[in-house]
Residue frames as a rotation matrix with the C-alpha (Angstrom) as fourth column:
UNK 1
-0.121 -0.900 0.418 3.00
-0.992 0.121 -0.027 -135.25
-0.026 -0.418 -0.908 34.17
UNK 2
0.404 0.198 -0.893 3.60
-0.422 0.907 0.011 -138.92
0.812 0.373 0.450 33.31
UNK 3
-0.015 -0.330 0.944 3.87
-0.998 -0.049 -0.033 -140.88
0.057 -0.943 -0.328 36.56
UNK 4
0.075 -0.054 -0.996 4.86
-0.140 0.988 -0.064 -144.33
0.987 0.144 0.066 37.78
UNK 5
0.569 0.070 0.819 4.44
-0.822 0.045 0.568 -145.98
0.003 -0.997 0.083 41.17
UNK 6
-0.203 -0.695 -0.689 7.22
-0.432 0.696 -0.574 -148.41
0.879 0.181 -0.442 42.17
UNK 7
0.496 0.448 0.744 6.22
-0.867 0.213 0.450 -151.10
0.044 -0.868 0.494 44.68
UNK 8
-0.591 -0.730 -0.343 8.65
-0.661 0.683 -0.312 -153.82
0.462 0.042 -0.886 45.82
UNK 9
0.558 0.796 0.236 7.11
-0.804 0.448 0.391 -157.13
0.205 -0.408 0.890 46.86
UNK 10
-0.694 -0.584 -0.422 8.13
-0.451 0.809 -0.377 -160.32
0.561 -0.071 -0.825 48.61
UNK 11
-0.766 0.457 -0.452 5.46
0.579 0.796 -0.177 -162.82
0.278 -0.397 -0.874 49.63
UNK 12
-0.814 0.539 -0.216 2.51
-0.358 -0.759 -0.544 -160.44
-0.457 -0.365 0.811 49.33
UNK 13
-0.873 0.482 -0.074 0.06
0.224 0.531 0.818 -162.89
0.434 0.697 -0.571 47.77
UNK 14
-0.311 0.791 -0.527 -2.51
0.939 0.169 -0.300 -162.05
-0.148 -0.588 -0.795 50.44
UNK 15
0.007 0.257 -0.966 -2.43
0.322 -0.916 -0.241 -158.36
-0.947 -0.310 -0.089 49.53
UNK 16
-0.811 -0.583 -0.052 -1.38
0.195 -0.353 0.915 -157.95
-0.552 0.732 0.400 45.91
UNK 17
-0.529 0.663 0.530 -4.78
0.773 0.120 0.623 -158.31
0.350 0.739 -0.576 44.23
UNK 18
0.487 0.733 -0.476 -6.55
0.864 -0.483 0.140 -155.97
-0.128 -0.479 -0.868 46.66
UNK 19
-0.073 -0.614 -0.786 -3.69
0.345 -0.755 0.557 -153.48
-0.936 -0.230 0.267 46.44
UNK 20
-0.919 -0.338 0.203 -3.61
0.286 -0.217 0.933 -153.37
-0.271 0.916 0.296 42.63
UNK 21
-0.205 0.926 0.318 -7.40
0.904 0.055 0.423 -153.23
0.374 0.374 -0.848 42.38
UNK 22
0.506 0.345 -0.790 -7.51
0.710 -0.687 0.155 -150.31
-0.490 -0.640 -0.593 44.81
UNK 23
-0.435 -0.770 -0.466 -4.68
0.252 -0.601 0.759 -148.59
-0.865 0.213 0.455 42.94
UNK 24
-0.837 0.118 0.535 -6.40
0.540 0.012 0.842 -148.92
0.093 0.993 -0.074 39.57
UNK 25
0.178 0.984 0.006 -9.68
0.939 -0.172 0.297 -147.62
0.293 -0.047 -0.955 40.96
UNK 26
0.494 0.004 -0.870 -8.00
0.624 -0.699 0.351 -144.68
-0.606 -0.715 -0.348 42.71
UNK 27
-0.286 -0.736 -0.614 -5.82
-0.061 -0.626 0.778 -143.43
-0.956 0.260 0.134 39.86
UNK 28
0.855 0.429 0.291 -6.08
0.280 0.089 -0.956 -142.50
-0.436 0.899 -0.044 36.22
UNK 29
0.840 -0.527 0.126 -3.22
-0.024 -0.269 -0.963 -142.43
0.542 0.806 -0.239 33.73
UNK 30
0.212 -0.805 0.554 -0.70
-0.976 -0.147 0.159 -143.49
-0.047 -0.574 -0.817 36.39
UNK 31
0.378 -0.169 -0.910 1.29
-0.330 0.894 -0.303 -146.69
0.865 0.415 0.282 35.85
UNK 32
0.624 -0.220 0.750 2.61
-0.733 0.168 0.659 -149.09
-0.271 -0.961 -0.056 38.47
UNK 33
0.100 -0.684 -0.722 5.69
-0.533 0.576 -0.620 -151.31
0.840 0.447 -0.307 38.50
UNK 34
0.913 0.128 0.388 5.73
-0.393 0.535 0.748 -154.32
-0.112 -0.835 0.539 40.82
UNK 35
0.026 -0.962 -0.272 9.35
-0.762 0.157 -0.629 -155.26
0.648 0.224 -0.728 41.60
UNK 36
0.862 0.444 0.243 9.21
-0.499 0.668 0.552 -158.80
0.083 -0.598 0.797 42.92
UNK 37
-0.141 -0.970 0.196 12.11
-0.989 0.132 -0.060 -160.62
0.032 -0.202 -0.979 44.59
UNK 38
-0.549 -0.089 -0.831 11.22
-0.372 0.916 0.147 -164.14
0.748 0.390 -0.536 43.41
UNK 39
-0.287 0.526 0.800 8.38
-0.946 -0.025 -0.323 -164.52
-0.150 -0.850 0.505 45.92
UNK 40
-0.988 -0.122 -0.094 7.80
-0.136 0.979 0.151 -168.25
0.074 0.162 -0.984 46.46
UNK 41
-0.532 0.844 0.062 4.12
0.237 0.219 -0.947 -167.61
-0.813 -0.489 -0.316 47.23
UNK 42
-0.305 0.397 0.866 3.26
0.947 0.224 0.231 -166.54
-0.102 0.890 -0.444 43.66
UNK 43
0.096 0.322 -0.942 3.00
0.342 -0.899 -0.273 -162.78
-0.935 -0.296 -0.197 44.15
UNK 44
-0.643 -0.429 -0.634 4.53
-0.397 -0.521 0.756 -162.03
-0.654 0.738 0.165 40.75
UNK 45
-0.897 0.362 0.255 2.28
0.438 0.639 0.632 -164.56
0.066 0.678 -0.732 39.02
UNK 46
-0.003 0.941 -0.339 -0.79
0.904 -0.143 -0.404 -162.90
-0.428 -0.307 -0.850 40.54
UNK 47
-0.012 -0.077 -0.997 0.42
-0.079 -0.994 0.078 -159.48
-0.997 0.080 0.006 39.38
UNK 48
-0.918 -0.367 -0.150 1.11
-0.196 0.092 0.976 -160.83
-0.344 0.926 -0.156 35.89
UNK 49
-0.558 0.785 0.268 -2.43
0.826 0.556 0.091 -162.20
-0.078 0.273 -0.959 35.72
UNK 50
0.339 0.669 -0.662 -3.87
0.579 -0.703 -0.413 -158.77
-0.741 -0.243 -0.625 36.50
UNK 51
-0.409 -0.611 -0.678 -1.45
-0.213 -0.658 0.722 -157.22
-0.887 0.440 0.139 34.01
UNK 52
-0.813 0.115 0.570 -3.10
0.539 0.517 0.665 -159.19
-0.218 0.848 -0.483 31.20
UNK 53
0.141 0.970 0.197 -6.24
0.987 -0.154 0.051 -157.10
0.079 0.187 -0.979 31.69
UNK 54
0.924 0.178 -0.337 -4.64
0.264 -0.937 0.229 -153.77
-0.275 -0.301 -0.913 32.60
UNK 55
0.506 -0.765 0.399 -1.76
0.627 0.008 -0.779 -152.24
0.592 0.644 0.484 30.58
UNK 56
0.570 -0.300 0.765 -0.93
-0.503 -0.864 0.036 -149.79
0.650 -0.405 -0.643 33.39
UNK 57
0.804 -0.281 0.524 0.52
-0.364 0.464 0.808 -152.69
-0.470 -0.840 0.271 35.42
UNK 58
0.393 -0.768 -0.505 4.15
-0.553 0.241 -0.797 -153.69
0.734 0.593 -0.330 34.84
UNK 59
0.963 -0.079 0.258 6.03
-0.162 0.596 0.787 -156.49
-0.216 -0.799 0.561 36.59
UNK 60
0.195 -0.960 -0.202 9.78
-0.768 -0.022 -0.640 -156.83
0.609 0.280 -0.742 37.13
UNK 61
0.990 0.080 -0.118 10.91
-0.005 0.846 0.534 -160.26
0.142 -0.528 0.838 38.29
UNK 62
0.233 -0.952 0.199 14.27
-0.918 -0.282 -0.277 -160.26
0.320 -0.118 -0.940 40.06
UNK 63
0.298 -0.239 -0.924 16.36
0.036 0.970 -0.240 -163.32
0.954 0.038 0.297 40.80
UNK 64
-0.346 -0.437 -0.830 16.53
0.777 0.363 -0.515 -164.05
0.526 -0.823 0.214 44.53
UNK 65
0.766 0.565 -0.308 15.70
0.628 -0.552 0.549 -161.93
0.140 -0.613 -0.777 47.55
UNK 66
-0.125 -0.907 0.402 17.99
0.816 -0.325 -0.479 -158.92
0.565 0.268 0.780 47.04
UNK 67
-0.533 -0.123 -0.837 16.45
0.772 -0.476 -0.422 -156.39
-0.347 -0.871 0.349 49.42
UNK 68
0.467 0.851 -0.239 14.20
0.731 -0.524 -0.437 -153.36
-0.497 0.030 -0.867 49.52
UNK 69
0.213 -0.440 -0.872 16.81
-0.170 -0.896 0.410 -150.76
-0.962 0.061 -0.265 48.63
UNK 70
-0.821 -0.569 0.039 18.02
-0.099 0.210 0.973 -152.53
-0.562 0.795 -0.229 45.49
UNK 71
-0.285 0.809 0.515 14.41
0.912 0.394 -0.114 -153.20
-0.295 0.437 -0.850 44.49
UNK 72
0.642 0.512 -0.571 13.72
0.372 -0.859 -0.351 -149.47
-0.671 0.012 -0.742 44.57
UNK 73
-0.213 -0.793 -0.571 16.96
-0.349 -0.484 0.802 -148.68
-0.912 0.370 -0.174 42.75
UNK 74
-0.848 -0.084 0.523 16.05
0.387 0.577 0.719 -151.10
-0.363 0.812 -0.457 39.95
UNK 75
0.089 0.977 0.195 12.51
0.954 -0.027 -0.299 -149.74
-0.286 0.212 -0.934 39.82
UNK 76
0.503 0.043 -0.863 13.60
0.081 -0.997 -0.002 -146.11
-0.860 -0.069 -0.505 39.78
UNK 77
-0.583 -0.775 -0.245 16.14
-0.248 -0.118 0.962 -146.80
-0.774 0.621 -0.123 37.02
UNK 78
-0.581 0.480 0.657 13.41
0.780 0.560 0.280 -148.54
-0.234 0.675 -0.700 35.01
UNK 79
0.477 0.804 -0.354 11.26
0.686 -0.593 -0.422 -145.43
-0.549 -0.041 -0.835 35.43
UNK 80
0.139 -0.518 -0.844 14.04
-0.309 -0.833 0.460 -143.17
-0.941 0.196 -0.276 34.15
UNK 81
-0.824 -0.475 0.307 14.71
0.081 0.439 0.895 -145.48
-0.560 0.763 -0.323 31.21
UNK 82
-0.395 0.772 0.497 11.03
0.918 0.318 0.236 -145.29
0.024 0.550 -0.835 30.27
UNK 83
-0.805 -0.127 0.579 10.92
0.303 -0.928 0.218 -141.49
0.510 0.351 0.785 30.53
UNK 84
0.297 0.868 -0.399 8.49
0.870 -0.074 0.488 -141.00
0.393 -0.492 -0.777 33.40
UNK 85
-0.004 -0.226 0.974 8.30
0.000 -0.974 -0.226 -137.46
1.000 -0.001 0.004 34.79
UNK 86
-0.028 0.082 0.996 7.36
-0.964 -0.266 -0.005 -138.43
0.264 -0.961 0.087 38.36
UNK 87
-0.234 -0.136 -0.963 8.02
-0.023 0.991 -0.134 -141.59
0.972 -0.010 -0.234 40.37
UNK 88
0.300 0.428 0.853 6.34
-0.884 -0.211 0.417 -142.69
0.358 -0.879 0.315 43.59
UNK 89
-0.721 -0.435 -0.539 7.28
-0.151 0.858 -0.490 -145.35
0.676 -0.272 -0.685 46.13
UNK 90
-0.011 0.722 0.691 4.75
-0.988 -0.112 0.102 -147.16
0.151 -0.682 0.715 48.29
UNK 91
-0.781 -0.254 0.570 4.10
-0.451 0.861 -0.234 -150.48
-0.432 -0.440 -0.787 50.04
UNK 92
-0.658 0.504 -0.560 1.94
-0.366 0.435 0.823 -153.30
0.658 0.747 -0.102 48.67
UNK 93
-0.773 0.296 -0.561 0.29
0.571 0.711 -0.411 -154.23
0.277 -0.638 -0.719 51.97
UNK 94
0.126 0.874 0.470 -2.24
0.548 -0.456 0.701 -151.35
0.827 0.169 -0.536 51.88
UNK 95
0.023 -0.202 -0.979 -0.54
0.936 -0.341 0.093 -149.55
-0.352 -0.918 0.181 54.76
UNK 96
-0.814 -0.186 -0.550 -0.23
-0.040 -0.927 0.373 -146.70
-0.579 0.326 0.747 52.25
UNK 97
0.136 0.974 0.178 -3.55
0.349 0.121 -0.929 -145.74
-0.927 0.189 -0.323 50.68
UNK 98
-0.567 -0.363 0.740 -3.41
0.796 -0.011 0.605 -145.55
-0.211 0.932 0.295 46.85
UNK 99
0.444 0.823 0.354 -6.21
0.868 -0.493 0.058 -142.97
0.222 0.282 -0.933 47.02
UNK 100
0.590 -0.316 -0.743 -3.63
0.279 -0.784 0.555 -140.49
-0.758 -0.534 -0.374 48.35
UNK 101
-0.231 -0.813 0.535 -1.54
0.823 0.130 0.553 -140.66
-0.519 0.568 0.639 45.17
UNK 102
0.185 0.299 0.936 -3.43
0.837 -0.547 0.009 -138.00
0.514 0.782 -0.351 43.13
UNK 103
0.981 0.187 -0.043 -3.17
0.177 -0.793 0.584 -135.55
0.075 -0.580 -0.811 46.04
UNK 104
0.377 -0.916 -0.136 0.57
0.280 -0.028 0.960 -136.14
-0.883 -0.400 0.246 46.45
UNK 105
-0.169 -0.426 0.889 1.09
0.964 0.118 0.240 -135.92
-0.207 0.897 0.390 42.70
UNK 106
0.674 0.483 0.559 -0.61
0.591 -0.806 -0.017 -132.53
0.443 0.342 -0.829 42.58
UNK 107
0.875 -0.381 -0.300 1.92
0.032 -0.572 0.820 -131.25
-0.484 -0.726 -0.488 45.13
UNK 108
0.029 -0.915 0.401 4.78
0.715 0.300 0.632 -132.22
-0.699 0.269 0.663 42.81
UNK 109
0.493 0.179 0.851 3.71
0.770 -0.545 -0.331 -129.34
0.405 0.819 -0.407 40.58
UNK 110
0.845 -0.085 0.528 5.16
-0.236 -0.945 0.226 -127.01
0.480 -0.315 -0.819 43.25
UNK 111
0.447 -0.725 0.524 8.05
-0.735 0.037 0.677 -129.06
-0.510 -0.688 -0.516 44.66
UNK 112
-0.137 -0.621 -0.771 10.63
-0.901 0.402 -0.164 -131.69
0.412 0.672 -0.615 43.73
UNK 113
-0.771 -0.076 -0.632 9.92
0.152 0.942 -0.299 -134.31
0.618 -0.326 -0.715 46.39
UNK 114
0.019 0.795 0.606 6.74
-0.829 -0.327 0.454 -134.96
0.559 -0.511 0.653 48.36
UNK 115
-0.884 -0.345 -0.315 6.72
-0.082 0.777 -0.624 -137.16
0.460 -0.526 -0.716 51.47
UNK 116
0.228 0.968 -0.108 3.57
-0.135 0.141 0.981 -138.73
0.964 -0.210 0.163 52.87
UNK 117
-0.715 -0.626 0.313 3.98
-0.301 -0.128 -0.945 -137.98
0.631 -0.770 -0.097 56.57
UNK 118
-0.023 0.649 -0.761 2.40
0.646 0.591 0.484 -139.75
0.763 -0.480 -0.433 59.54
UNK 119
0.005 -0.115 -0.993 3.43
0.979 -0.204 0.028 -136.91
-0.206 -0.972 0.111 61.88
UNK 120
-0.629 -0.284 0.724 3.19
0.535 -0.833 0.139 -133.62
0.564 0.475 0.676 59.99
UNK 121
-0.087 0.580 0.810 1.84
-0.300 -0.790 0.534 -130.74
0.950 -0.197 0.243 62.07
UNK 122
-0.715 -0.296 0.634 2.54
-0.676 0.060 -0.734 -132.62
0.180 -0.953 -0.243 65.29
UNK 123
0.356 0.903 0.242 -0.33
-0.918 0.386 -0.090 -135.05
-0.175 -0.190 0.966 64.69
UNK 124
-0.740 -0.499 0.451 -0.01
-0.431 0.867 0.252 -138.84
-0.517 -0.007 -0.856 64.85
UNK 125
0.228 0.833 -0.504 -1.84
-0.944 0.061 -0.325 -140.54
-0.240 0.550 0.800 61.98
UNK 126
-0.763 -0.421 -0.490 -1.40
-0.514 0.856 0.064 -144.29
0.392 0.301 -0.869 62.36
UNK 127
0.341 0.922 0.182 -3.96
-0.921 0.289 0.260 -147.06
0.187 -0.256 0.948 62.79
UNK 128
0.963 0.210 -0.168 -3.55
-0.168 0.958 0.234 -150.39
0.210 -0.197 0.958 64.60
UNK 129
-0.008 -0.993 -0.115 -0.02
-0.079 0.115 -0.990 -149.81
0.997 0.001 -0.080 65.87
UNK 130
0.559 0.068 -0.826 0.89
0.783 0.285 0.553 -150.90
0.273 -0.956 0.106 69.40
UNK 131
0.987 -0.152 -0.049 2.37
-0.120 -0.909 0.398 -148.12
-0.105 -0.387 -0.916 71.52
UNK 132
0.306 -0.933 0.192 5.80
0.203 0.261 0.944 -149.80
-0.930 -0.249 0.269 71.34
UNK 133
-0.028 -0.268 0.963 5.83
0.982 0.173 0.077 -149.58
-0.187 0.948 0.258 67.53
UNK 134
0.779 0.382 0.497 4.68
0.481 -0.873 -0.083 -145.97
0.402 0.303 -0.864 67.60
UNK 135
0.842 -0.513 -0.166 7.38
-0.155 -0.525 0.837 -144.98
-0.516 -0.679 -0.522 70.09
UNK 136
0.039 -0.854 0.519 10.03
0.577 0.443 0.686 -146.75
-0.816 0.272 0.510 68.00
UNK 137
0.196 0.107 0.975 8.92
0.961 -0.220 -0.169 -144.88
0.197 0.969 -0.146 64.88
UNK 138
0.952 0.208 0.226 8.81
0.161 -0.964 0.210 -141.48
0.262 -0.163 -0.951 66.59
UNK 139
0.633 -0.773 -0.050 12.21
-0.108 -0.151 0.983 -141.98
-0.767 -0.616 -0.179 68.23
UNK 140
0.018 -0.615 0.788 13.71
0.833 0.445 0.329 -143.24
-0.553 0.651 0.520 64.97
UNK 141
0.546 0.259 0.796 12.53
0.723 -0.626 -0.292 -140.09
0.422 0.736 -0.529 63.22
UNK 142
0.977 -0.207 0.039 14.08
-0.194 -0.810 0.554 -137.87
-0.083 -0.549 -0.832 65.89
UNK 143
0.356 -0.886 0.297 17.31
0.245 0.395 0.885 -139.84
-0.902 -0.242 0.357 65.73
UNK 144
0.100 -0.276 0.956 17.52
0.987 0.149 -0.060 -139.47
-0.126 0.950 0.287 61.96
UNK 145
0.805 0.248 0.539 16.81
0.361 -0.926 -0.114 -135.73
0.471 0.286 -0.835 62.11
UNK 146
0.872 -0.488 -0.044 19.43
-0.196 -0.430 0.881 -135.21
-0.449 -0.759 -0.471 64.81
UNK 147
0.145 -0.887 0.438 22.19
0.371 0.459 0.807 -137.14
-0.917 0.045 0.396 63.04
UNK 148
-0.234 -0.240 0.942 21.55
0.950 0.148 0.274 -136.19
-0.205 0.959 0.193 59.40
UNK 149
-0.782 -0.016 -0.623 19.95
0.047 -0.998 -0.034 -132.76
-0.622 -0.056 0.781 59.65
UNK 150
-0.723 0.606 0.330 16.93
0.525 0.172 0.834 -133.80
0.449 0.776 -0.443 57.58
UNK 151
-0.920 0.392 -0.015 14.25
-0.321 -0.774 -0.546 -131.17
-0.226 -0.497 0.838 58.10
UNK 152
-0.389 0.794 -0.468 11.22
-0.399 0.312 0.862 -133.47
0.830 0.522 0.195 57.99
UNK 153
0.014 0.480 0.877 8.67
-0.999 0.045 -0.009 -134.70
-0.044 -0.876 0.481 60.50
UNK 154
0.672 0.306 0.674 8.72
-0.308 0.944 -0.122 -138.23
-0.674 -0.125 0.728 59.04
UNK 155
0.049 -0.757 -0.651 12.08
-0.973 -0.183 0.139 -138.97
-0.224 0.627 -0.746 57.38
UNK 156
-0.802 -0.364 0.473 11.50
-0.312 0.931 0.188 -142.74
-0.509 0.003 -0.861 57.52
UNK 157
0.263 0.965 0.019 8.22
-0.406 0.129 -0.905 -142.70
-0.875 0.230 0.425 55.57
UNK 158
-0.612 -0.478 0.631 8.20
0.287 0.609 0.740 -145.03
-0.737 0.633 -0.235 52.58
UNK 159
0.285 0.786 0.549 5.37
0.915 -0.051 -0.401 -143.21
-0.287 0.616 -0.734 50.78
UNK 160
0.006 -0.357 -0.934 6.87
0.033 -0.933 0.357 -140.43
-0.999 -0.033 0.006 48.67
UNK 161
0.777 0.234 0.584 7.06
0.583 0.081 -0.808 -138.99
-0.237 0.969 -0.073 45.18
UNK 162
-0.144 -0.904 -0.403 10.03
0.304 -0.428 0.851 -137.67
-0.942 0.000 0.336 43.22
UNK 163
0.769 0.128 -0.627 10.42
-0.527 -0.428 -0.734 -135.65
-0.363 0.895 -0.261 40.08
UNK 164
0.909 -0.399 0.120 12.58
0.405 0.781 -0.475 -137.62
0.096 0.481 0.872 37.64
UNK 165
0.440 -0.786 0.434 15.35
-0.171 -0.548 -0.819 -135.03
0.881 0.287 -0.375 37.82
UNK 166
0.447 -0.245 0.861 15.79
-0.895 -0.107 0.434 -135.82
-0.014 -0.964 -0.267 41.52
UNK 167
0.833 -0.094 0.546 16.37
-0.023 0.979 0.202 -139.52
-0.553 -0.181 0.813 40.89
UNK 168
0.745 -0.609 0.272 18.93
0.413 0.100 -0.905 -138.65
0.524 0.787 0.326 38.22
UNK 169
0.373 -0.605 0.704 20.77
-0.489 -0.772 -0.405 -136.27
0.788 -0.194 -0.584 40.55
UNK 170
0.562 -0.111 0.820 21.02
-0.810 0.125 0.573 -138.53
-0.166 -0.986 -0.019 43.63
UNK 171
-0.257 -0.803 -0.538 23.11
-0.885 0.420 -0.203 -141.12
0.389 0.423 -0.818 41.75
UNK 172
0.670 0.706 0.231 21.14
-0.741 0.612 0.278 -144.31
0.055 -0.357 0.932 42.29
UNK 173
0.624 -0.456 -0.635 24.08
0.014 0.819 -0.573 -146.56
0.782 0.348 0.517 41.44
UNK 174
-0.477 -0.876 0.066 26.00
-0.015 -0.067 -0.998 -145.34
0.879 -0.477 0.018 44.50
UNK 175
0.387 0.683 0.619 23.20
-0.735 -0.177 0.655 -145.74
0.557 -0.709 0.433 47.08
UNK 176
-0.639 -0.768 -0.047 24.63
-0.537 0.489 -0.688 -147.56
0.551 -0.414 -0.724 50.12
UNK 177
-0.481 0.535 0.694 21.44
-0.711 0.225 -0.666 -148.64
-0.512 -0.814 0.272 51.89
UNK 178
-0.820 0.247 -0.517 19.53
-0.245 0.664 0.706 -151.82
0.518 0.705 -0.484 51.17
UNK 179
-0.570 0.670 -0.475 16.95
0.821 0.482 -0.305 -151.96
0.025 -0.564 -0.825 53.97
UNK 180
0.501 0.865 -0.036 14.50
0.863 -0.497 0.086 -149.38
0.057 -0.075 -0.996 55.25
UNK 181
0.097 -0.541 -0.835 17.35
0.397 -0.749 0.531 -146.88
-0.913 -0.383 0.142 55.66
UNK 182
-0.581 -0.187 0.792 17.10
0.813 -0.101 0.573 -146.49
-0.027 0.977 0.211 51.88
UNK 183
0.467 0.845 0.261 14.21
0.823 -0.524 0.222 -144.13
0.324 0.111 -0.940 52.61
UNK 184
0.703 -0.272 -0.657 16.49
0.318 -0.706 0.633 -141.91
-0.636 -0.654 -0.410 54.69
UNK 185
-0.314 -0.946 0.084 19.42
0.501 -0.090 0.860 -141.96
-0.806 0.312 0.502 52.28
UNK 186
-0.289 0.238 0.927 17.36
0.932 -0.153 0.329 -140.91
0.221 0.959 -0.177 49.26
UNK 187
0.790 0.608 0.081 15.82
0.562 -0.770 0.303 -137.97
0.246 -0.194 -0.950 51.12
UNK 188
0.471 -0.715 -0.517 19.21
0.334 -0.398 0.854 -137.01
-0.817 -0.575 0.051 52.55
UNK 189
-0.518 -0.692 0.503 20.73
0.714 -0.025 0.700 -136.94
-0.472 0.721 0.507 49.07
UNK 190
0.112 0.641 0.759 17.81
0.884 -0.413 0.218 -134.95
0.454 0.647 -0.613 47.69
UNK 191
0.912 0.195 -0.360 18.24
0.370 -0.769 0.521 -132.35
-0.175 -0.608 -0.774 50.45
UNK 192
0.059 -0.976 -0.208 22.00
0.416 -0.166 0.894 -132.20
-0.908 -0.140 0.396 49.83
UNK 193
-0.500 -0.203 0.842 21.24
0.864 -0.054 0.500 -131.47
-0.056 0.978 0.202 46.17
UNK 194
-0.931 0.109 -0.348 19.08
-0.035 -0.977 -0.212 -128.53
-0.363 -0.185 0.913 47.18
UNK 195
-0.671 0.740 0.042 15.76
0.262 0.184 0.947 -129.88
0.693 0.647 -0.318 45.97
UNK 196
-0.528 0.596 0.604 12.52
-0.806 -0.576 -0.136 -128.59
0.267 -0.559 0.785 47.48
UNK 197
-0.782 0.241 -0.576 10.94
0.314 0.949 -0.029 -131.24
0.539 -0.203 -0.817 49.73
UNK 198
-0.394 0.756 0.523 7.35
-0.817 -0.549 0.178 -130.96
0.422 -0.357 0.833 50.97
UNK 199
-0.987 0.160 -0.007 5.41
0.142 0.856 -0.497 -133.13
-0.073 -0.492 -0.868 53.41
UNK 200
-0.354 0.935 -0.001 1.72
-0.697 -0.263 0.667 -133.98
0.624 0.237 0.745 53.17
UNK 201
-0.388 0.224 0.894 -0.41
-0.808 0.385 -0.446 -135.73
-0.444 -0.895 0.031 55.80
UNK 202
-0.271 0.365 -0.891 -1.34
-0.494 0.741 0.454 -139.38
0.826 0.563 -0.020 55.26
UNK 203
0.415 0.370 0.831 -2.92
-0.885 0.376 0.275 -142.05
-0.210 -0.850 0.484 57.45
UNK 204
-0.511 -0.662 -0.548 -0.77
-0.701 0.690 -0.180 -145.16
0.498 0.292 -0.817 57.85
UNK 205
0.564 0.750 0.347 -2.66
-0.826 0.500 0.261 -148.39
0.022 -0.433 0.901 58.52
UNK 206
-0.374 -0.721 0.583 -0.83
-0.719 0.623 0.309 -151.44
-0.586 -0.303 -0.752 59.84
UNK 207
-0.650 0.072 -0.756 -0.95
-0.616 0.533 0.580 -154.36
0.445 0.843 -0.302 57.43
UNK 208
0.256 0.834 0.489 -3.93
-0.946 0.320 -0.052 -156.66
-0.200 -0.449 0.871 57.84
UNK 209
0.988 0.090 0.128 -2.47
-0.052 0.960 -0.276 -159.65
-0.148 0.266 0.953 55.99
UNK 210
0.574 -0.817 -0.064 1.00
0.268 0.261 -0.927 -161.15
0.774 0.515 0.369 55.63
UNK 211
0.598 -0.472 -0.648 4.14
0.767 0.101 0.634 -160.62
-0.234 -0.876 0.422 57.67
UNK 212
0.893 -0.370 -0.256 6.37
-0.366 -0.928 0.063 -157.59
-0.261 0.037 -0.965 58.15
UNK 213
0.724 -0.686 -0.071 9.81
0.351 0.455 -0.818 -157.80
0.594 0.568 0.570 56.50
UNK 214
0.545 -0.520 0.658 11.53
-0.739 -0.668 0.084 -156.10
0.396 -0.532 -0.748 59.46
UNK 215
0.725 -0.399 -0.562 14.57
0.465 0.885 -0.029 -157.99
0.508 -0.240 0.827 60.79
UNK 216
0.679 -0.538 -0.499 17.53
0.433 -0.256 0.864 -157.45
-0.593 -0.803 0.059 63.13
UNK 217
-0.347 -0.860 0.375 20.00
0.859 -0.131 0.495 -156.78
-0.376 0.494 0.784 60.25
UNK 218
-0.013 0.422 0.907 17.60
0.723 -0.622 0.300 -154.20
0.690 0.659 -0.297 58.79
UNK 219
0.921 0.357 -0.156 17.23
0.349 -0.582 0.734 -152.48
0.171 -0.731 -0.661 62.17
UNK 220
0.310 -0.893 -0.326 21.02
0.618 -0.071 0.783 -152.41
-0.723 -0.445 0.529 62.64
UNK 221
-0.427 -0.437 0.792 21.53
0.898 -0.310 0.313 -150.91
0.109 0.844 0.525 59.19
UNK 222
0.411 0.691 0.595 18.91
0.556 -0.707 0.437 -148.28
0.723 0.151 -0.675 59.97
UNK 223
0.891 -0.117 -0.439 20.76
0.365 -0.393 0.844 -147.35
-0.272 -0.912 -0.307 63.17
UNK 224
0.014 -0.999 -0.031 24.19
0.644 -0.015 0.765 -147.16
-0.765 -0.031 0.644 61.54
UNK 225
-0.009 -0.047 0.999 23.35
0.991 -0.137 0.002 -145.57
0.136 0.990 0.047 58.17
UNK 226
0.915 0.356 0.189 22.58
0.341 -0.934 0.108 -142.03
0.215 -0.034 -0.976 59.46
UNK 227
0.601 -0.770 -0.217 26.09
-0.087 -0.332 0.939 -141.85
-0.795 -0.545 -0.267 60.90
UNK 228
-0.171 -0.638 0.751 27.58
0.775 0.383 0.502 -143.13
-0.608 0.668 0.429 57.65
UNK 229
0.415 0.409 0.813 25.73
0.839 -0.518 -0.168 -140.37
0.352 0.751 -0.558 55.83
UNK 230
0.997 -0.019 -0.081 26.95
0.022 -0.878 0.478 -137.74
-0.080 -0.478 -0.875 58.28
UNK 231
0.383 -0.923 0.027 30.58
-0.001 0.029 1.000 -138.89
-0.924 -0.383 0.011 58.40
UNK 232
-0.752 -0.563 0.344 30.84
0.352 0.098 0.931 -139.36
-0.558 0.821 0.125 54.63
UNK 233
0.017 0.884 -0.468 28.29
-0.071 -0.466 -0.882 -136.93
-0.997 0.048 0.055 53.19
UNK 234
0.244 0.203 0.948 26.97
0.887 0.350 -0.303 -137.21
-0.393 0.915 -0.095 49.66
UNK 235
-0.400 -0.444 -0.802 28.56
0.021 -0.879 0.476 -134.67
-0.916 0.174 0.361 47.33
UNK 236
0.654 0.721 0.227 26.31
0.274 0.054 -0.960 -133.72
-0.705 0.691 -0.162 44.40
UNK 237
-0.251 -0.706 0.662 27.97
0.920 0.038 0.390 -133.46
-0.300 0.707 0.640 41.03
UNK 238
-0.350 0.064 -0.935 28.32
-0.039 -0.998 -0.054 -129.94
-0.936 0.018 0.351 39.76
UNK 239
0.480 0.616 0.624 26.11
0.647 0.232 -0.726 -129.23
-0.593 0.752 -0.287 36.76
């Protein structure tokens, strides 16, 4: 199975080299696409420098800061255009461990979508989160499940893998989310299409370097989007 990891970046100069080095050491025959939103700190330049020595690294430079959701849409479309069989999403700040990728990829042999879950089996697997952040995450997951009907322990996880056919079916060009709610909308559409979704345990580690991209507008979108999905549900095209 030919696989690609898509990782959006904005001002991740403090993490990008360590992230890519860890990724390359942890994986074999898996490519990675860095989708950079014109980071003023030189993130894309650093990735390009590593790319010169490693053909598995690809870099997409976008004009301006256009948001997480659109970064993933552009990255996923690039993956489909280049005929990858499986596509993963993950963060560049090492909160997601690249060493988990082979394990998640193996699960895609038996399912269509695999989600790296911080809460599967009722366990909490996060490191260096304050209790307030943990409560917010747990409550957000319950809220999303209640409103959308997603049958997952961690519907807001950003570490997941898709078979290419899933990304084709969920109609990337019509995705309405651009912040972290993108994670919810893609899973919601995959479930509406009837794809098999599996969760696997991961350990999430709070970033050590750099700043979180969370903002008030992103939080508001995340609160509103589940209701938009429920009130105007995605209708898969008939094959």
